[in-house]
ZAVO-724082 format. One record per residue (C-alpha): residue number from 1; z, x, y. Coordinates in steps of 0.5 Angstrom, whole numbers, plus 500, padded with zeros to 3 digits. Example, Ala and Ser with C-alpha at 12.3 -4.5 7.8 and 13.67 -1.06 7.14 Angstrom:
<sites>
SITE|num|Z|X|Y
SITE|1|516|525|491
SITE|2|514|527|498
</sites>
This chain:
<sites>
SITE|num|Z|X|Y
SITE|1|500|500|500
SITE|2|498|502|507
SITE|3|504|501|512
SITE|4|501|499|519
SITE|5|505|501|525
SITE|6|505|499|532
SITE|7|508|505|537
SITE|8|511|502|543
SITE|9|514|507|549
SITE|10|512|507|556
SITE|11|511|515|555
SITE|12|504|516|553
SITE|13|505|523|551
SITE|14|511|521|546
SITE|15|506|516|543
SITE|16|501|521|542
SITE|17|506|525|538
SITE|18|508|520|534
SITE|19|501|518|532
SITE|20|499|525|530
SITE|21|505|525|526
SITE|22|504|519|522
SITE|23|497|519|521
SITE|24|497|525|518
SITE|25|501|521|512
SITE|26|496|518|507
SITE|27|500|511|506
SITE|28|501|510|514
SITE|29|496|508|519
SITE|30|498|507|527
SITE|31|494|500|528
SITE|32|496|500|536
SITE|33|500|503|542
SITE|34|504|499|547
SITE|35|507|501|554
SITE|36|512|496|555
SITE|37|515|490|551
SITE|38|510|485|553
SITE|39|504|488|551
SITE|40|508|490|544
SITE|41|509|482|543
SITE|42|502|481|544
SITE|43|500|487|540
SITE|44|504|485|534
SITE|45|502|478|534
SITE|46|494|480|534
SITE|47|495|486|529
SITE|48|501|484|525
SITE|49|504|491|524
SITE|50|509|492|518
SITE|51|513|496|522
SITE|52|514|497|530
SITE|53|517|503|533
SITE|54|520|501|539
SITE|55|523|504|545
SITE|56|529|501|549
SITE|57|528|503|556
SITE|58|521|500|559
SITE|59|519|497|565
SITE|60|518|489|565
SITE|61|520|487|558
SITE|62|525|492|555
SITE|63|525|494|548
SITE|64|531|489|546
SITE|65|528|483|549
SITE|66|521|485|546
SITE|67|525|486|539
SITE|68|529|479|540
SITE|69|522|475|541
SITE|70|518|479|536
SITE|71|523|477|530
SITE|72|524|470|532
SITE|73|517|469|533
SITE|74|515|472|526
SITE|75|521|469|522
SITE|76|518|462|521
SITE|77|512|466|518
SITE|78|511|470|512
SITE|79|510|476|515
SITE|80|516|479|519
SITE|81|515|486|522
SITE|82|521|491|521
SITE|83|523|494|528
SITE|84|526|501|529
SITE|85|529|502|536
SITE|86|528|509|539
SITE|87|534|511|543
SITE|88|537|518|546
SITE|89|543|515|543
SITE|90|547|518|549
SITE|91|544|514|554
SITE|92|542|508|551
SITE|93|548|503|552
SITE|94|544|497|549
SITE|95|543|499|542
SITE|96|548|495|539
SITE|97|545|489|542
SITE|98|538|491|540
SITE|99|541|491|532
SITE|100|544|484|533
SITE|101|537|482|536
SITE|102|534|483|529
SITE|103|532|491|529
SITE|104|532|494|522
SITE|105|535|500|525
SITE|106|534|506|530
SITE|107|532|513|530
SITE|108|533|518|535
SITE|109|527|521|539
SITE|110|528|528|537
SITE|111|528|526|530
SITE|112|525|531|525
SITE|113|518|529|523
SITE|114|519|529|516
SITE|115|525|524|517
SITE|116|521|520|522
SITE|117|516|519|516
SITE|118|521|517|511
SITE|119|524|512|516
SITE|120|518|508|516
SITE|121|517|508|509
SITE|122|524|506|508
SITE|123|524|500|513
SITE|124|517|498|511
SITE|125|520|497|504
SITE|126|526|492|507
SITE|127|532|497|508
SITE|128|535|499|514
SITE|129|535|507|516
SITE|130|541|507|520
SITE|131|545|513|518
SITE|132|552|510|516
SITE|133|556|515|520
SITE|134|552|514|526
SITE|135|552|507|526
SITE|136|560|507|526
SITE|137|560|512|531
SITE|138|556|508|535
SITE|139|559|501|534
SITE|140|566|505|536
SITE|141|563|507|542
SITE|142|561|500|544
SITE|143|566|496|540
SITE|144|569|493|547
SITE|145|562|490|548
SITE|146|563|486|541
SITE|147|566|479|541
SITE|148|573|479|539
SITE|149|575|477|532
SITE|150|579|471|535
SITE|151|573|468|538
SITE|152|569|466|532
SITE|153|571|462|525
SITE|154|570|469|522
SITE|155|575|468|516
SITE|156|571|462|514
SITE|157|565|466|513
SITE|158|568|471|509
SITE|159|571|466|505
SITE|160|564|466|501
SITE|161|566|473|498
SITE|162|569|475|492
SITE|163|575|480|493
SITE|164|571|486|490
SITE|165|565|484|495
SITE|166|570|484|501
SITE|167|572|491|499
SITE|168|565|493|498
SITE|169|563|490|505
SITE|170|569|494|508
SITE|171|567|500|505
SITE|172|559|499|508
SITE|173|562|498|515
SITE|174|566|505|514
SITE|175|560|508|513
SITE|176|560|510|506
SITE|177|553|510|502
SITE|178|552|506|495
SITE|179|554|513|491
SITE|180|560|514|495
SITE|181|562|507|494
SITE|182|561|507|487
SITE|183|565|514|486
SITE|184|571|510|490
SITE|185|571|504|486
SITE|186|569|508|480
SITE|187|563|503|478
SITE|188|556|505|477
SITE|189|551|505|483
SITE|190|547|500|480
SITE|191|554|495|480
SITE|192|555|497|487
SITE|193|547|495|489
SITE|194|549|488|486
SITE|195|555|487|490
SITE|196|551|489|496
SITE|197|546|484|495
SITE|198|551|479|494
SITE|199|554|480|500
SITE|200|548|480|504
SITE|201|545|474|501
SITE|202|552|470|501
SITE|203|553|472|509
SITE|204|545|471|511
SITE|205|544|478|513
SITE|206|538|482|513
SITE|207|541|489|511
SITE|208|546|494|512
SITE|209|546|494|519
SITE|210|547|487|520
SITE|211|553|487|515
SITE|212|556|493|519
SITE|213|556|489|526
SITE|214|559|483|522
SITE|215|564|487|520
SITE|216|566|489|527
SITE|217|565|482|530
SITE|218|569|479|525
SITE|219|575|484|525
SITE|220|574|486|518
SITE|221|574|493|521
SITE|222|576|496|527
SITE|223|575|503|531
SITE|224|578|508|527
SITE|225|580|505|521
SITE|226|576|509|516
SITE|227|581|512|512
</sites>
């Protein structure tokens, strides 16, 4: 399968660099480029990319709003593109909002070429590419922006999970990989994958990124509680 990618960034040099990297791969093709969010939405409708590589800070419609609209508009259809947000991490203070808007994860703009390529493949396959350790640091930094656990009926939602599934959700939110969770719980990695799938299905979540955000929003995990 060839992965169709749309590049969205207001800096032409960056778009060109990403294009050169991606088109050197036999299974990836860049179907279009956009310099702002409005153009990105229009090209997504017209080109139906599998993955949209989305910058956050752009003139006019920014990457967050573009992500929200792209995911919302595509939801009723059979083709929902995966959005990867590009960030400089230290400057982009809206990354949590981007993830909550439907992005499948984020990449740093100085990501090594091989990691960029692998991230495109992973997301196209339906998984998230946010490194767990980076996810939790990021959420810690902006935890005050997230709703309080007392502002929504979180416990009722989490009641859908078994005790083991709840434990797995806590470990996901603490930044553990499937292999690390398996080692901690003394079970096979296949068993962990089953639990993770059950958690996502029962809570109506798309991927691990949304699971981490939900764990913070509901108060299941709070900044600093990683031990």
